[in-house]
C-alpha positions in Angstrom: -5.0 -22.6 -4.1 -2.4 -20.1 -5.2 -1.3 -20.0 -8.8 2.5 -20.4 -8.8 3.2 -18.5 -12.1 4.3 -14.9 -12.1 1.3 -12.5 -12.1 3.2 -9.2 -12.5 2.5 -7.6 -15.8 6.0 -6.1 -16.3 7.6 -9.5 -16.0 5.3 -11.7 -18.1 4.4 -11.9 -21.8 1.3 -10.7 -23.4 -0.3 -14.2 -23.8 0.4 -14.9 -20.1 -1.2 -11.7 -19.1 -4.2 -12.3 -21.3 -4.7 -15.8 -19.9 -4.7 -14.6 -16.3 -7.1 -11.8 -17.1 -9.5 -14.0 -18.9 -9.3 -16.6 -16.2 -9.9 -14.4 -13.2 -11.3 -11.1 -14.6 -9.3 -9.5 -11.7 -6.8 -6.7 -11.9 -4.7 -5.6 -8.9 -3.2 -2.1 -8.6 -0.6 -1.6 -5.9 0.0 1.9 -4.8 2.4 3.6 -2.3 4.5 6.7 -2.4 8.0 8.1 -2.7 8.8 10.1 0.5 11.3 10.5 3.2 11.4 7.7 5.8 14.2 8.9 8.0 17.9 8.0 7.8 17.3 4.2 7.9 14.6 3.4 5.3 14.5 4.1 1.6 12.4 6.8 0.1 10.6 4.0 -1.8 9.5 2.3 1.5 5.8 2.5 0.7 6.3 1.2 -2.8 8.4 -1.8 -1.6 6.0 -2.5 1.3 3.0 -2.8 -1.0 4.8 -4.7 -3.7 5.9 -7.5 -1.5 2.4 -8.0 -0.3 0.8 -7.5 -3.7 2.8 -10.2 -5.3 1.5 -12.7 -2.8 -2.0 -11.5 -3.0 -2.0 -11.7 -6.8 -0.8 -15.3 -6.7 -3.4 -16.3 -4.2 -6.3 -14.5 -6.0 -5.0 -15.3 -9.5 -5.2 -11.6 -10.4 -3.2 -9.7 -12.9 -0.8 -7.4 -10.9 -0.4 -4.1 -12.7 2.5 -1.6 -12.6 1.5 1.7 -11.1 3.1 5.0 -10.2 5.8 4.8 -7.4 4.8 8.3 -6.5 1.6 9.0 -4.6 -0.2 12.0 -3.1 2.2 13.2 -0.3 2.6 16.9 0.0 2.6 16.2 3.7 6.3 15.1 3.4 7.4 17.7 0.9 9.5 19.8 3.3 12.0 16.9 3.2 14.2 16.4 0.1 13.6 13.0 -1.5 9.9 13.3 -1.5 7.9 13.3 -4.7 4.2 14.1 -4.8 1.5 14.0 -7.4 -1.5 16.4 -7.4 -4.7 14.6 -6.5 -6.2 15.1 -9.9 -3.0 13.6 -11.5 -3.2 10.6 -9.3 -6.9 10.1 -9.9 -6.6 10.4 -13.7 -3.6 8.0 -13.7 -5.4 5.4 -11.6 -8.5 5.6 -13.7 -6.6 5.4 -17.0 -4.7 2.3 -15.8 -7.9 0.6 -14.7 -9.7 1.5 -17.9 -6.9 -0.2 -19.9 -7.5 -3.6 -18.3 -11.3 -3.1 -18.2 -11.1 -2.8 -22.0 -9.5 -6.2 -22.0 -12.0 -7.9 -19.8 -11.3 -7.0 -16.2 -14.5 -7.0 -14.1 -13.0 -6.5 -10.7 -10.4 -4.0 -9.6 -8.5 -4.5 -6.3 -6.5 -1.5 -5.2 -3.8 -2.3 -2.6 -2.6 0.7 -0.7 0.2 1.4 1.8 0.2 5.2 1.9 -2.5 7.0 3.9 -2.3 10.1 1.8 -3.6 8.3 -1.3 -6.9 7.2 0.3 -9.2 10.1 -0.6 -8.0 10.0 -4.3 -8.3 6.2 -4.4 -11.9 6.3 -3.1 -12.9 9.0 -5.6 -11.3 7.2 -8.5 -12.9 3.8 -7.5 -16.3 5.4 -7.3 -15.9 7.0 -10.7 -14.8 3.7 -12.2 -17.8 1.9 -10.9 -20.1 4.6 -12.3 -18.5 4.7 -15.7 -17.8 1.0 -16.3 -19.3 -2.4 -15.6 -16.7 -3.1 -12.9 -16.5 -3.5 -9.1 -13.7 -2.0 -7.0 -12.4 -3.1 -3.6 -9.7 -1.2 -1.6 -7.4 -2.9 0.8 -5.4 -0.7 3.2 -2.5 -2.9 3.9 -0.8 -0.6 6.4 -4.0 -0.6 8.6 -4.2 -4.3 8.4 -0.6 -4.6 9.6 -1.4 -2.2 12.4 -4.4 -4.3 13.4 -2.6 -7.6 13.3 0.4 -6.3 15.3 -1.3 -3.9 17.7 0.1 -5.8 20.7 3.7 -5.5 19.4 4.0 -2.2 17.5 2.0 0.9 16.4 1.7 2.3 12.9 4.3 5.1 13.1 6.0 6.7 10.2 9.2 4.8 9.4 8.7 2.6 12.5 8.7 -1.2 12.8 5.6 -1.8 10.7 7.1 0.0 7.8 10.6 -1.4 8.2 9.4 -5.0 8.3 7.9 -5.4 4.7 10.9 -3.6 3.2 13.2 -5.9 5.1 11.3 -8.9 3.6 11.5 -7.6 0.1 14.7 -5.5 -0.2 16.8 -6.2 2.9 19.8 -4.5 1.6 17.9 -1.1 1.7 17.2 -1.2 5.4 19.9 0.5 7.5 18.7 0.1 11.1 22.1 1.2 12.5 21.4 4.7 11.1 18.1 5.1 13.0 19.6 7.4 15.7 17.3 10.4 15.6 13.7 9.4 16.3 11.3 12.2 17.2 9.8 12.3 20.7 7.4 9.4 20.8 4.5 10.5 23.0 4.1 13.9 21.4 4.2 12.4 17.9 1.7 9.6 18.9 -0.7 12.2 20.3 -0.6 14.3 17.1 -0.9 11.3 14.9 -3.9 10.1 16.8 -5.5 13.6 16.4 -5.1 13.6 12.6 -6.4 10.0 12.3 -9.5 10.7 14.4 -12.8 9.7 12.7 -14.7 12.4 14.4 -13.0 15.8 14.5 -9.5 16.1 13.0 -7.1 18.6 11.6 -5.6 18.5 8.1 -1.9 18.9 9.0 0.4 20.6 6.5 3.8 19.1 7.3 5.0 15.8 8.9 7.3 18.0 11.1 4.1 18.9 13.0 4.1 15.2 14.2 7.8 14.3 13.9 10.4 17.1 13.6 13.0 14.6 12.4 10.6 13.0 9.9 10.0 9.8 11.7 9.3 8.2 15.1 8.7 4.8 16.5 10.2 1.6 18.0 12.3 -0.7 15.8 12.9 -3.4 18.4 10.8 -6.1 16.8 12.5 -5.7 13.4 14.2 -8.9 12.2 14.0 -11.1 9.1 11.8 -13.8 10.7 9.3 -11.2 11.8 9.4 -9.5 8.4 8.5 -12.7 6.6 5.9 -13.5 9.1 4.3 -10.1 8.8 4.1 -10.1 5.0 2.5 -13.6 5.0 0.0 -12.6 7.7 -1.0 -9.3 6.0 -1.3 -11.0 2.6 -3.5 -13.8 4.0 -5.7 -11.3 5.7 -6.2 -9.4 2.5 -7.0 -12.5 0.5 -9.5 -13.7 3.1 -11.3 -10.4 3.2 -11.4 -9.9 -0.5 -12.8 -13.3 -1.1 -15.5 -12.6 1.5 -16.4 -9.3 -0.1 -16.6 -10.7 -3.6 -18.8 -13.5 -2.2 -21.1 -11.0 -0.6 -21.3 -9.0 -3.8 -22.0 -12.3 -5.8 -18.8 -11.9 -7.7 -17.1 -15.3 -8.0 -13.3 -15.5 -7.3 
């Protein structure tokens, strides 16, 4: 059963935070990025997308939701103004320092919720180092991939497409300007290049998003509406909660 109280560290008092941490031993770190998302979505899209999901996950798992950097590792988008990027070593050190802070206060499990693909290599390295250096277990949930899996019959995971617009619409609807989405990049060419870089066998390390989408974004926004936005956030959150519980059960870590 979900705990109805606020679980976000920035918005609760020290005794409330300590109670949650002692009760669950679980800390949750949400991570996204600050990067261009076309003319219709905010540069904070990945941050807002993961936060709306993270709040629900934290309540369901009774974990302490930590603040983390809005910026991620995204040199891929740096040719567009409005993009901020951290070096991998900066991101890794920040993630490890934040986790170490709550480990000191009793956290035994760290759940990293990610929306930005470019953070993945750094997250995996940091999580591995945390487990080697501390008595802690880390789990990573790639929320954007879960959304893509759940909605594969309705939309594809494209940059600034429907699956990125929906969680922002659910969390900060005033920031979504669908009427401005008038310059999508050619869909088929972008889809082919995206598939190439996401291959699990042989893949290129692309330098610039413009190699995929010259205008910075591509995709279909037809399914974007408030009902679908709320539904998506709920479905993705439940899927993460279910998977995390199962993983901790298999690892013999009660939750």
